N, CA, C and O atoms as a GROMACS GRO file, in nm:
protein
  480
    1MET      N    1  -1.938   1.068   3.456
    1MET     CA    2  -1.801   1.002   3.465
    1MET      C    3  -1.688   1.095   3.501
    1MET      O    4  -1.676   1.200   3.439
    2SER      N    5  -1.609   1.064   3.592
    2SER     CA    6  -1.500   1.152   3.619
    2SER      C    7  -1.395   1.154   3.499
    2SER      O    8  -1.392   1.069   3.410
    3THR      N    9  -1.316   1.254   3.508
    3THR     CA   10  -1.198   1.257   3.415
    3THR      C   11  -1.110   1.145   3.417
    3THR      O   12  -1.057   1.102   3.315
    4GLU      N   13  -1.092   1.094   3.536
    4GLU     CA   14  -0.988   0.968   3.548
    4GLU      C   15  -1.079   0.848   3.499
    4GLU      O   16  -1.018   0.762   3.436
    5SER      N   17  -1.196   0.832   3.515
    5SER     CA   18  -1.275   0.720   3.455
    5SER      C   19  -1.280   0.735   3.314
    5SER      O   20  -1.263   0.635   3.244
    6ASP      N   21  -1.304   0.849   3.260
    6ASP     CA   22  -1.312   0.869   3.109
    6ASP      C   23  -1.170   0.831   3.049
    6ASP      O   24  -1.166   0.775   2.940
    7PHE      N   25  -1.061   0.858   3.115
    7PHE     CA   26  -0.929   0.830   3.073
    7PHE      C   27  -0.928   0.690   3.053
    7PHE      O   28  -0.896   0.646   2.942
    8TRP      N   29  -0.963   0.603   3.159
    8TRP     CA   30  -0.941   0.453   3.145
    8TRP      C   31  -1.052   0.392   3.057
    8TRP      O   32  -1.033   0.291   2.990
    9ALA      N   33  -1.155   0.453   3.061
    9ALA     CA   34  -1.269   0.395   2.965
    9ALA      C   35  -1.226   0.401   2.816
    9ALA      O   36  -1.253   0.313   2.735
   10ARG      N   37  -1.153   0.517   2.788
   10ARG     CA   38  -1.122   0.542   2.647
   10ARG      C   39  -1.015   0.437   2.614
   10ARG      O   40  -1.017   0.382   2.504
   11HIS      N   41  -0.923   0.408   2.704
   11HIS     CA   42  -0.814   0.293   2.681
   11HIS      C   43  -0.884   0.151   2.673
   11HIS      O   44  -0.835   0.064   2.601
   12LEU      N   45  -0.989   0.130   2.742
   12LEU     CA   46  -1.045   0.004   2.755
   12LEU      C   47  -1.124   0.004   2.627
   12LEU      O   48  -1.116  -0.099   2.561
   13GLU      N   49  -1.195   0.094   2.582
   13GLU     CA   50  -1.258   0.094   2.446
   13GLU      C   51  -1.158   0.067   2.332
   13GLU      O   52  -1.186  -0.013   2.243
   14ALA      N   53  -1.044   0.131   2.335
   14ALA     CA   54  -0.945   0.115   2.230
   14ALA      C   55  -0.904  -0.026   2.223
   14ALA      O   56  -0.894  -0.084   2.115
   15ILE      N   57  -0.877  -0.088   2.348
   15ILE     CA   58  -0.844  -0.246   2.359
   15ILE      C   59  -0.949  -0.327   2.286
   15ILE      O   60  -0.921  -0.414   2.204
   16ALA      N   61  -1.066  -0.296   2.320
   16ALA     CA   62  -1.192  -0.362   2.254
   16ALA      C   63  -1.190  -0.337   2.106
   16ALA      O   64  -1.210  -0.431   2.029
   17ASN      N   65  -1.169  -0.221   2.066
   17ASN     CA   66  -1.184  -0.202   1.926
   17ASN      C   67  -1.063  -0.251   1.835
   17ASN      O   68  -1.078  -0.280   1.716
   18GLU      N   69  -0.952  -0.258   1.897
   18GLU     CA   70  -0.826  -0.316   1.821
   18GLU      C   71  -0.822  -0.455   1.842
   18GLU      O   72  -0.744  -0.517   1.770
   19GLY      N   73  -0.888  -0.517   1.923
   19GLY     CA   74  -0.890  -0.664   1.958
   19GLY      C   75  -0.752  -0.715   1.995
   19GLY      O   76  -0.706  -0.821   1.954
   20ILE      N   77  -0.694  -0.636   2.073
   20ILE     CA   78  -0.555  -0.669   2.131
   20ILE      C   79  -0.570  -0.694   2.278
   20ILE      O   80  -0.655  -0.643   2.351
   21HIS      N   81  -0.465  -0.790   2.313
   21HIS     CA   82  -0.467  -0.827   2.460
   21HIS      C   83  -0.440  -0.712   2.541
   21HIS      O   84  -0.363  -0.624   2.503
   22THR      N   85  -0.503  -0.710   2.654
   22THR     CA   86  -0.483  -0.605   2.751
   22THR      C   87  -0.337  -0.569   2.796
   22THR      O   88  -0.296  -0.454   2.812
   23LYS      N   89  -0.263  -0.690   2.814
   23LYS     CA   90  -0.110  -0.664   2.862
   23LYS      C   91  -0.030  -0.609   2.737
   23LYS      O   92   0.055  -0.523   2.761
   24GLY      N   93  -0.048  -0.646   2.615
   24GLY     CA   94   0.005  -0.601   2.505
   24GLY      C   95  -0.020  -0.440   2.490
   24GLY      O   96   0.072  -0.361   2.469
   25TYR      N   97  -0.134  -0.410   2.503
   25TYR     CA   98  -0.197  -0.270   2.481
   25TYR      C   99  -0.123  -0.185   2.597
   25TYR      O  100  -0.070  -0.077   2.570
   26ALA      N  101  -0.122  -0.234   2.719
   26ALA     CA  102  -0.052  -0.164   2.833
   26ALA      C  103   0.083  -0.143   2.800
   26ALA      O  104   0.130  -0.030   2.807
   27ASP      N  105   0.159  -0.250   2.761
   27ASP     CA  106   0.311  -0.237   2.724
   27ASP      C  107   0.331  -0.129   2.620
   27ASP      O  108   0.419  -0.044   2.634
   28ARG      N  109   0.251  -0.132   2.515
   28ARG     CA  110   0.260  -0.050   2.401
   28ARG      C  111   0.232   0.101   2.448
   28ARG      O  112   0.299   0.193   2.400
   29GLU      N  113   0.143   0.123   2.534
   29GLU     CA  114   0.102   0.254   2.581
   29GLU      C  115   0.177   0.296   2.707
   29GLU      O  116   0.165   0.411   2.750
   30GLY      N  117   0.245   0.215   2.761
   30GLY     CA  118   0.318   0.258   2.883
   30GLY      C  119   0.228   0.267   3.004
   30GLY      O  120   0.253   0.351   3.092
   31LEU      N  121   0.131   0.190   3.013
   31LEU     CA  122   0.025   0.187   3.110
   31LEU      C  123   0.046   0.081   3.205
   31LEU      O  124   0.113  -0.015   3.166
   32ASP      N  125  -0.001   0.080   3.328
   32ASP     CA  126  -0.004  -0.023   3.431
   32ASP      C  127  -0.116  -0.120   3.396
   32ASP      O  128  -0.233  -0.083   3.395
   33VAL      N  129  -0.080  -0.242   3.368
   33VAL     CA  130  -0.178  -0.344   3.314
   33VAL      C  131  -0.279  -0.366   3.430
   33VAL      O  132  -0.399  -0.377   3.406
   34SER      N  133  -0.227  -0.372   3.560
   34SER     CA  134  -0.318  -0.390   3.676
   34SER      C  135  -0.430  -0.276   3.690
   34SER      O  136  -0.542  -0.301   3.733
   35LYS      N  137  -0.393  -0.163   3.655
   35LYS     CA  138  -0.477  -0.048   3.650
   35LYS      C  139  -0.592  -0.063   3.545
   35LYS      O  140  -0.709  -0.031   3.570
   36LEU      N  141  -0.553  -0.109   3.438
   36LEU     CA  142  -0.653  -0.137   3.331
   36LEU      C  143  -0.746  -0.249   3.375
   36LEU      O  144  -0.867  -0.233   3.359
   37TYR      N  145  -0.701  -0.354   3.427
   37TYR     CA  146  -0.792  -0.459   3.485
   37TYR      C  147  -0.881  -0.403   3.593
   37TYR      O  148  -1.000  -0.434   3.595
   38GLN      N  149  -0.827  -0.322   3.682
   38GLN     CA  150  -0.909  -0.260   3.801
   38GLN      C  151  -1.013  -0.177   3.735
   38GLN      O  152  -1.131  -0.192   3.769
   39TRP      N  153  -0.981  -0.093   3.646
   39TRP     CA  154  -1.081  -0.008   3.595
   39TRP      C  155  -1.183  -0.079   3.510
   39TRP      O  156  -1.299  -0.040   3.514
   40ARG      N  157  -1.150  -0.178   3.436
   40ARG     CA  158  -1.244  -0.255   3.374
   40ARG      C  159  -1.343  -0.333   3.464
   40ARG      O  160  -1.461  -0.350   3.434
   41LYS      N  161  -1.290  -0.375   3.570
   41LYS     CA  162  -1.390  -0.434   3.678
   41LYS      C  163  -1.471  -0.313   3.729
   41LYS      O  164  -1.593  -0.326   3.741
   42ARG      N  165  -1.416  -0.205   3.757
   42ARG     CA  166  -1.488  -0.105   3.809
   42ARG      C  167  -1.603  -0.044   3.730
   42ARG      O  168  -1.716  -0.021   3.772
   43LEU      N  169  -1.552  -0.020   3.603
   43LEU     CA  170  -1.652   0.044   3.503
   43LEU      C  171  -1.759  -0.057   3.476
   43LEU      O  172  -1.874  -0.018   3.456
   44SER      N  173  -1.728  -0.188   3.473
   44SER     CA  174  -1.825  -0.296   3.442
   44SER      C  175  -1.929  -0.298   3.558
   44SER      O  176  -2.050  -0.309   3.538
   45ARG      N  177  -1.873  -0.286   3.675
   45ARG     CA  178  -1.953  -0.292   3.799
   45ARG      C  179  -2.068  -0.172   3.794
   45ARG      O  180  -2.187  -0.190   3.822
   46ASN      N  181  -2.013  -0.056   3.755
   46ASN     CA  182  -2.093   0.069   3.749
   46ASN      C  183  -2.190   0.039   3.645
   46ASN      O  184  -2.306   0.062   3.678
   47ASN      N  185  -2.171  -0.010   3.524
   47ASN     CA  186  -2.266  -0.020   3.424
   47ASN      C  187  -2.363  -0.122   3.457
   47ASN      O  188  -2.479  -0.107   3.419
   48ASN      N  189  -2.326  -0.234   3.527
   48ASN     CA  190  -2.418  -0.327   3.566
   48ASN      C  191  -2.517  -0.304   3.686
   48ASN      O  192  -2.623  -0.367   3.693
   49ASN      N  193  -2.483  -0.220   3.771
   49ASN     CA  194  -2.561  -0.191   3.889
   49ASN      C  195  -2.668  -0.100   3.875
   49ASN      O  196  -2.741  -0.074   3.971
   50GLY      N  197  -2.684  -0.046   3.757
   50GLY     CA  198  -2.786   0.057   3.731
   50GLY      C  199  -2.772   0.194   3.813
   50GLY      O  200  -2.863   0.264   3.857
   51SER      N  201  -2.637   0.213   3.823
   51SER     CA  202  -2.615   0.347   3.908
   51SER      C  203  -2.626   0.462   3.821
   51SER      O  204  -2.629   0.572   3.875
   52GLY      N  205  -2.634   0.453   3.686
   52GLY     CA  206  -2.652   0.559   3.596
   52GLY      C  207  -2.514   0.644   3.573
   52GLY      O  208  -2.505   0.751   3.512
   53ALA      N  209  -2.423   0.581   3.627
   53ALA     CA  210  -2.288   0.662   3.612
   53ALA      C  211  -2.249   0.660   3.455
   53ALA      O  212  -2.168   0.742   3.412
   54SER      N  213  -2.306   0.567   3.375
   54SER     CA  214  -2.254   0.559   3.238
   54SER      C  215  -2.371   0.493   3.171
   54SER      O  216  -2.441   0.408   3.226
   55SER      N  217  -2.389   0.541   3.039
   55SER     CA  218  -2.482   0.472   2.952
   55SER      C  219  -2.418   0.383   2.844
   55SER      O  220  -2.480   0.323   2.756
   56LYS      N  221  -2.272   0.383   2.867
   56LYS     CA  222  -2.205   0.281   2.766
   56LYS      C  223  -2.228   0.149   2.811
   56LYS      O  224  -2.256   0.121   2.928
   57PRO      N  225  -2.213   0.048   2.696
   57PRO     CA  226  -2.222  -0.087   2.747
   57PRO      C  227  -2.093  -0.128   2.807
   57PRO      O  228  -1.994  -0.056   2.794
   58THR      N  229  -2.090  -0.233   2.868
   58THR     CA  230  -1.971  -0.285   2.923
   58THR      C  231  -1.875  -0.329   2.820
   58THR      O  232  -1.907  -0.395   2.721
   59ILE      N  233  -1.756  -0.290   2.847
   59ILE     CA  234  -1.639  -0.318   2.738
   59ILE      C  235  -1.583  -0.457   2.771
   59ILE      O  236  -1.536  -0.489   2.880
   60ILE      N  237  -1.596  -0.542   2.656
   60ILE     CA  238  -1.540  -0.665   2.673
   60ILE      C  239  -1.435  -0.681   2.549
   60ILE      O  240  -1.476  -0.678   2.433
   61PRO      N  241  -1.313  -0.697   2.577
   61PRO     CA  242  -1.220  -0.695   2.466
   61PRO      C  243  -1.228  -0.810   2.378
   61PRO      O  244  -1.249  -0.924   2.421
   62ALA      N  245  -1.210  -0.779   2.245
   62ALA     CA  246  -1.228  -0.898   2.130
   62ALA      C  247  -1.091  -0.994   2.158
   62ALA      O  248  -1.105  -1.117   2.159
   63GLY      N  249  -0.989  -0.947   2.176
   63GLY     CA  250  -0.879  -1.037   2.177
   63GLY      C  251  -0.834  -1.070   2.317
   63GLY      O  252  -0.733  -1.140   2.325
   64GLY      N  253  -0.897  -1.029   2.433
   64GLY     CA  254  -0.850  -1.054   2.566
   64GLY      C  255  -0.884  -1.171   2.615
   64GLY      O  256  -0.864  -1.182   2.736
   65SER      N  257  -0.942  -1.289   2.544
   65SER     CA  258  -1.010  -1.395   2.612
   65SER      C  259  -0.964  -1.511   2.527
   65SER      O  260  -0.933  -1.493   2.410
   66SER      N  261  -0.961  -1.634   2.587
   66SER     CA  262  -0.918  -1.745   2.505
   66SER      C  263  -1.054  -1.802   2.457
   66SER      O  264  -1.047  -1.906   2.391
   67ASN      N  265  -1.174  -1.752   2.479
   67ASN     CA  266  -1.298  -1.795   2.424
   67ASN      C  267  -1.312  -1.754   2.294
   67ASN      O  268  -1.316  -1.633   2.269
   68PRO      N  269  -1.322  -1.843   2.203
   68PRO     CA  270  -1.333  -1.838   2.052
   68PRO      C  271  -1.451  -1.741   2.016
   68PRO      O  272  -1.452  -1.675   1.912
   69LEU      N  273  -1.552  -1.737   2.111
   69LEU     CA  274  -1.667  -1.651   2.075
   69LEU      C  275  -1.637  -1.504   2.090
   69LEU      O  276  -1.705  -1.417   2.036
   70SER      N  277  -1.528  -1.482   2.168
   70SER     CA  278  -1.498  -1.339   2.182
   70SER      C  279  -1.440  -1.276   2.067
   70SER      O  280  -1.419  -1.154   2.065
   71GLN      N  281  -1.414  -1.351   1.973
   71GLN     CA  282  -1.351  -1.303   1.847
   71GLN      C  283  -1.450  -1.250   1.738
   71GLN      O  284  -1.410  -1.205   1.630
   72PHE      N  285  -1.587  -1.259   1.774
   72PHE     CA  286  -1.676  -1.209   1.685
   72PHE      C  287  -1.664  -1.047   1.665
   72PHE      O  288  -1.620  -0.974   1.754
   73VAL      N  289  -1.703  -1.005   1.549
   73VAL     CA  290  -1.696  -0.858   1.514
   73VAL      C  291  -1.841  -0.835   1.464
   73VAL      O  292  -1.900  -0.908   1.384
   74ARG      N  293  -1.894  -0.715   1.526
   74ARG     CA  294  -2.017  -0.667   1.471
   74ARG      C  295  -2.018  -0.640   1.318
   74ARG      O  296  -1.926  -0.577   1.265
   75VAL      N  297  -2.109  -0.683   1.258
   75VAL     CA  298  -2.112  -0.656   1.107
   75VAL      C  299  -2.250  -0.600   1.071
   75VAL      O  300  -2.353  -0.659   1.106
   76ALA      N  301  -2.252  -0.483   1.000
   76ALA     CA  302  -2.366  -0.432   0.960
   76ALA      C  303  -2.410  -0.475   0.826
   76ALA      O  304  -2.327  -0.474   0.736
   77THR      N  305  -2.539  -0.515   0.799
   77THR     CA  306  -2.582  -0.559   0.670
   77THR      C  307  -2.637  -0.433   0.593
   77THR      O  308  -2.686  -0.340   0.656
   78PRO      N  309  -2.628  -0.431   0.465
   78PRO     CA  310  -2.673  -0.336   0.382
   78PRO      C  311  -2.849  -0.317   0.415
   78PRO      O  312  -2.919  -0.411   0.453
   79PRO      N  313  -2.895  -0.193   0.394
   79PRO     CA  314  -3.039  -0.190   0.411
   79PRO      C  315  -3.114  -0.270   0.328
   79PRO      O  316  -3.214  -0.327   0.373
   80ASN      N  317  -3.075  -0.283   0.196
   80ASN     CA  318  -3.140  -0.374   0.092
   80ASN      C  319  -3.053  -0.471   0.039
   80ASN      O  320  -2.990  -0.447  -0.064
   81PRO      N  321  -3.042  -0.593   0.108
   81PRO     CA  322  -2.943  -0.695   0.060
   81PRO      C  323  -2.967  -0.724  -0.075
   81PRO      O  324  -3.080  -0.711  -0.122
   82VAL      N  325  -2.870  -0.763  -0.143
   82VAL     CA  326  -2.878  -0.805  -0.280
   82VAL      C  327  -2.937  -0.936  -0.289
   82VAL      O  328  -2.902  -1.026  -0.213
   83ARG      N  329  -3.028  -0.951  -0.380
   83ARG     CA  330  -3.102  -1.080  -0.406
   83ARG      C  331  -3.011  -1.174  -0.479
   83ARG      O  332  -2.975  -1.139  -0.591
   84LEU      N  333  -2.971  -1.282  -0.435
   84LEU     CA  334  -2.893  -1.377  -0.502
   84LEU      C  335  -2.977  -1.474  -0.579
   84LEU      O  336  -3.085  -1.512  -0.534
   85GLU      N  337  -2.931  -1.512  -0.689
   85GLU     CA  338  -2.987  -1.606  -0.779
   85GLU      C  339  -2.902  -1.704  -0.832
   85GLU      O  340  -2.793  -1.664  -0.873
   86CYS      N  341  -2.931  -1.836  -0.842
   86CYS     CA  342  -2.859  -1.936  -0.898
   86CYS      C  343  -2.923  -1.973  -1.021
   86CYS      O  344  -3.043  -1.997  -1.027
   87GLN      N  345  -2.838  -1.978  -1.127
   87GLN     CA  346  -2.878  -2.031  -1.260
   87GLN      C  347  -2.796  -2.144  -1.294
   87GLN      O  348  -2.673  -2.139  -1.287
   88LEU      N  349  -2.866  -2.256  -1.333
   88LEU     CA  350  -2.796  -2.366  -1.395
   88LEU      C  351  -2.838  -2.396  -1.536
   88LEU      O  352  -2.956  -2.417  -1.567
   89GLU      N  353  -2.738  -2.399  -1.620
   89GLU     CA  354  -2.774  -2.432  -1.769
   89GLU      C  355  -2.695  -2.543  -1.816
   89GLU      O  356  -2.573  -2.553  -1.798
   90PHE      N  357  -2.771  -2.630  -1.879
   90PHE     CA  358  -2.717  -2.765  -1.916
   90PHE      C  359  -2.684  -2.769  -2.067
   90PHE      O  360  -2.744  -2.688  -2.138
   91PRO      N  361  -2.601  -2.850  -2.119
   91PRO     CA  362  -2.571  -2.856  -2.262
   91PRO      C  363  -2.702  -2.875  -2.350
   91PRO      O  364  -2.703  -2.834  -2.466
   92SER      N  365  -2.795  -2.928  -2.304
   92SER     CA  366  -2.929  -2.972  -2.372
   92SER      C  367  -3.018  -2.839  -2.389
   92SER      O  368  -3.122  -2.839  -2.454
   93GLY      N  369  -2.971  -2.732  -2.328
   93GLY     CA  370  -3.043  -2.614  -2.317
   93GLY      C  371  -3.147  -2.587  -2.213
   93GLY      O  372  -3.213  -2.482  -2.211
   94LEU      N  373  -3.160  -2.691  -2.122
   94LEU     CA  374  -3.241  -2.680  -2.007
   94LEU      C  375  -3.176  -2.582  -1.920
   94LEU      O  376  -3.055  -2.587  -1.898
   95ARG      N  377  -3.260  -2.485  -1.864
   95ARG     CA  378  -3.206  -2.382  -1.772
   95ARG      C  379  -3.293  -2.379  -1.643
   95ARG      O  380  -3.416  -2.372  -1.640
   96LEU      N  381  -3.216  -2.385  -1.545
   96LEU     CA  382  -3.303  -2.358  -1.416
   96LEU      C  383  -3.263  -2.237  -1.326
   96LEU      O  384  -3.147  -2.215  -1.291
   97SER      N  385  -3.360  -2.169  -1.295
   97SER     CA  386  -3.327  -2.046  -1.202
   97SER      C  387  -3.373  -2.073  -1.079
   97SER      O  388  -3.489  -2.111  -1.068
   98LEU      N  389  -3.297  -2.059  -0.972
   98LEU     CA  390  -3.325  -2.092  -0.833
   98LEU      C  391  -3.290  -1.959  -0.746
   98LEU      O  392  -3.194  -1.886  -0.772
   99SER      N  393  -3.370  -1.941  -0.650
   99SER     CA  394  -3.354  -1.824  -0.551
   99SER      C  395  -3.233  -1.835  -0.472
   99SER      O  396  -3.176  -1.735  -0.429
  100ALA      N  397  -3.185  -1.971  -0.446
  100ALA     CA  398  -3.069  -1.983  -0.363
  100ALA      C  399  -2.999  -2.112  -0.412
  100ALA      O  400  -3.051  -2.193  -0.489
  101LEU      N  401  -2.873  -2.123  -0.357
  101LEU     CA  402  -2.788  -2.245  -0.400
  101LEU      C  403  -2.865  -2.357  -0.347
  101LEU      O  404  -2.912  -2.355  -0.233
  102PRO      N  405  -2.879  -2.457  -0.429
  102PRO     CA  406  -2.939  -2.586  -0.397
  102PRO      C  407  -2.848  -2.678  -0.309
  102PRO      O  408  -2.727  -2.658  -0.298
  103ASP      N  409  -2.909  -2.771  -0.253
  103ASP     CA  410  -2.832  -2.870  -0.162
  103ASP      C  411  -2.753  -2.944  -0.253
  103ASP      O  412  -2.807  -2.983  -0.357
  104PRO      N  413  -2.610  -2.977  -0.228
  104PRO     CA  414  -2.528  -3.036  -0.319
  104PRO      C  415  -2.582  -3.187  -0.352
  104PRO      O  416  -2.565  -3.238  -0.462
  105HIS      N  417  -2.640  -3.243  -0.261
  105HIS     CA  418  -2.698  -3.391  -0.278
  105HIS      C  419  -2.806  -3.378  -0.384
  105HIS      O  420  -2.815  -3.468  -0.467
  106TRP      N  421  -2.891  -3.273  -0.387
  106TRP     CA  422  -3.015  -3.254  -0.474
  106TRP      C  423  -2.950  -3.227  -0.615
  106TRP      O  424  -3.004  -3.273  -0.715
  107LEU      N  425  -2.828  -3.150  -0.626
  107LEU     CA  426  -2.765  -3.139  -0.761
  107LEU      C  427  -2.705  -3.256  -0.814
  107LEU      O  428  -2.700  -3.275  -0.936
  108ILE      N  429  -2.655  -3.343  -0.724
  108ILE     CA  430  -2.606  -3.482  -0.781
  108ILE      C  431  -2.721  -3.562  -0.828
  108ILE      O  432  -2.714  -3.620  -0.937
  109ALA      N  433  -2.821  -3.568  -0.758
  109ALA     CA  434  -2.942  -3.649  -0.786
  109ALA      C  435  -2.991  -3.598  -0.933
  109ALA      O  436  -3.010  -3.672  -1.029
  110LEU      N  437  -3.008  -3.464  -0.932
  110LEU     CA  438  -3.065  -3.400  -1.057
  110LEU      C  439  -2.969  -3.447  -1.185
  110LEU      O  440  -3.012  -3.498  -1.289
  111ASN      N  441  -2.846  -3.422  -1.159
  111ASN     CA  442  -2.744  -3.444  -1.262
  111ASN      C  443  -2.752  -3.602  -1.312
  111ASN      O  444  -2.741  -3.633  -1.431
  112ALA      N  445  -2.771  -3.691  -1.212
  112ALA     CA  446  -2.778  -3.834  -1.237
  112ALA      C  447  -2.906  -3.862  -1.330
  112ALA      O  448  -2.901  -3.930  -1.433
  113ASN      N  449  -3.011  -3.804  -1.283
  113ASN     CA  450  -3.159  -3.826  -1.350
  113ASN      C  451  -3.146  -3.773  -1.484
  113ASN      O  452  -3.188  -3.842  -1.577
  114LEU      N  453  -3.088  -3.646  -1.506
  114LEU     CA  454  -3.082  -3.591  -1.637
  114LEU      C  455  -2.989  -3.672  -1.736
  114LEU      O  456  -3.005  -3.666  -1.858
  115HIS      N  457  -2.899  -3.742  -1.681
  115HIS     CA  458  -2.814  -3.825  -1.770
  115HIS      C  459  -2.886  -3.952  -1.797
  115HIS      O  460  -2.880  -4.000  -1.910
  116VAL      N  461  -2.954  -4.013  -1.704
  116VAL     CA  462  -3.033  -4.132  -1.732
  116VAL      C  463  -3.144  -4.107  -1.831
  116VAL      O  464  -3.184  -4.199  -1.903
  117THR      N  465  -3.192  -3.987  -1.837
  117THR     CA  466  -3.317  -3.955  -1.925
  117THR      C  467  -3.272  -3.908  -2.061
  117THR      O  468  -3.346  -3.904  -2.160
  118GLY      N  469  -3.132  -3.870  -2.060
  118GLY     CA  470  -3.078  -3.807  -2.176
  118GLY      C  471  -3.102  -3.655  -2.190
  118GLY      O  472  -3.086  -3.598  -2.298
  119ARG      N  473  -3.139  -3.593  -2.079
  119ARG     CA  474  -3.168  -3.451  -2.092
  119ARG      C  475  -3.052  -3.361  -2.050
  119ARG      O  476  -3.065  -3.238  -2.043
  120ALA      N  477  -2.946  -3.421  -2.023
  120ALA     CA  478  -2.833  -3.352  -1.960
  120ALA      C  479  -2.749  -3.275  -2.085
  120ALA      O  480  -2.648  -3.209  -2.060
   0.00000   0.00000   0.00000
């Protein structure tokens, strides 16, 4: 990539990372917004045509679109997720240990049955 394309790629990456609108970023940084759009198109085209000009992924800004899906942010999960456990303890001493939160309807039915049988 040339020095000029590196310059614009860095700005486009900053726009994507900040989740800011392209126009707002251009105003803040004193850049020509039309140049940002031109370079986004050019760099995207270079990345998509297999020219080998860049191994970077196409830059799509998080805040530059009215599409709500563009607001997603990459989240890394821990290597060993914490195991969640749900424990229910009733006044009668009955204790249930579950590996996940049960369906609320199931809980309502369980509570009703425990009251009917006097085990609640």
